[in-house]
C-alpha positions in Angstrom: 6.4 15.8 9.2 4.9 12.6 10.3 4.2 9.3 8.6 0.8 7.9 7.9 1.3 5.2 10.5 2.4 7.7 13.1 -0.7 9.9 12.6 -3.0 6.9 12.8 -1.3 6.0 16.1 -1.6 9.5 17.4 -5.3 9.6 16.6 -5.9 6.2 18.3 -4.1 7.4 21.4 -6.0 10.7 21.7 -9.4 9.8 20.3 -9.6 6.2 21.6 -10.4 4.5 18.2 -8.4 3.4 15.2 -8.5 5.0 11.8 -7.3 4.2 8.3 -6.0 7.2 6.3 -6.7 7.0 2.5 -6.1 9.0 -0.6 -8.2 8.7 -3.7 -10.1 5.8 -2.1 -7.0 3.7 -1.5 -5.3 3.0 1.9 -1.8 4.5 2.2 1.3 2.8 3.2 2.2 3.3 6.9 5.6 4.6 6.1 4.5 7.4 3.7 5.7 10.7 5.2 4.8 14.3 4.8 1.7 14.6 7.0 1.6 17.0 9.9 1.2 15.4 13.3 -2.3 15.2 14.9 -2.5 18.5 16.8 -5.1 17.5 19.4 -4.3 16.4 23.0 -7.8 15.9 24.2 -10.5 13.7 22.7 -13.5 15.1 20.9 -16.8 15.1 22.8 -18.4 11.7 23.1 -21.7 13.2 21.7 -20.0 14.1 18.4 -20.7 11.8 15.6 -18.1 10.3 13.2 -19.1 12.6 10.3 -18.7 15.7 12.4 -15.3 14.4 13.7 -14.1 14.0 10.2 -15.4 17.4 9.1 -14.1 19.4 12.1 -10.9 17.5 13.2 -9.5 15.5 10.3 -10.4 17.3 7.0 -9.1 20.8 7.9 -5.7 19.4 8.9 -5.3 16.8 6.1 -6.8 18.2 2.9 -6.7 15.8 0.0 -6.8 12.8 2.4 -9.8 10.7 3.6 -10.2 8.8 6.8 -12.2 5.8 7.9 -13.0 5.4 11.6 -12.8 1.7 12.2 -15.1 -0.4 14.3 -13.9 -3.5 16.3 -14.6 -5.7 13.2 -12.1 -3.6 11.2 -14.9 -2.1 9.0 -15.6 1.6 8.5 -18.1 3.0 10.9 -21.2 4.9 9.6 -21.0 8.7 9.9 -24.0 9.0 12.2 -22.4 6.8 14.8 -21.6 8.6 18.0 -17.9 8.7 19.1 -18.9 7.3 22.5 -20.3 4.2 20.8 -17.1 3.7 18.8 -14.9 4.2 21.9 -17.0 1.8 23.9 -16.0 -1.0 21.5 -12.4 -0.6 22.5 -12.7 -0.3 26.3 
C-alpha cells in the first residue's frame, strides 16, 4: 500500500499534472498510508476533460477519496478543462 504523497507523485509522473487527494473535503497528510498505487503507466488522452479523468481513472480506484487537479497557480482546475490544457501549463 502506498502513501498519499506517493500516489500524488505517481499521478504527476504519469499524467503530467499535480493533484491533491482529499477526504471529506480536507487535504490529507502526505504520509498517510493505505492507498493502492496508481495503476496506469500511460497518460489519459489529451482530449479527455478533468471531470472524465476523475470519473474514469481516479474514483474507481480510490473510493471514498476526492481529488483536485491543480493548475499552475495551485488552484483546482474546472472539470470541463481538457487535460492537454492542464498539461501545457507544466511543459
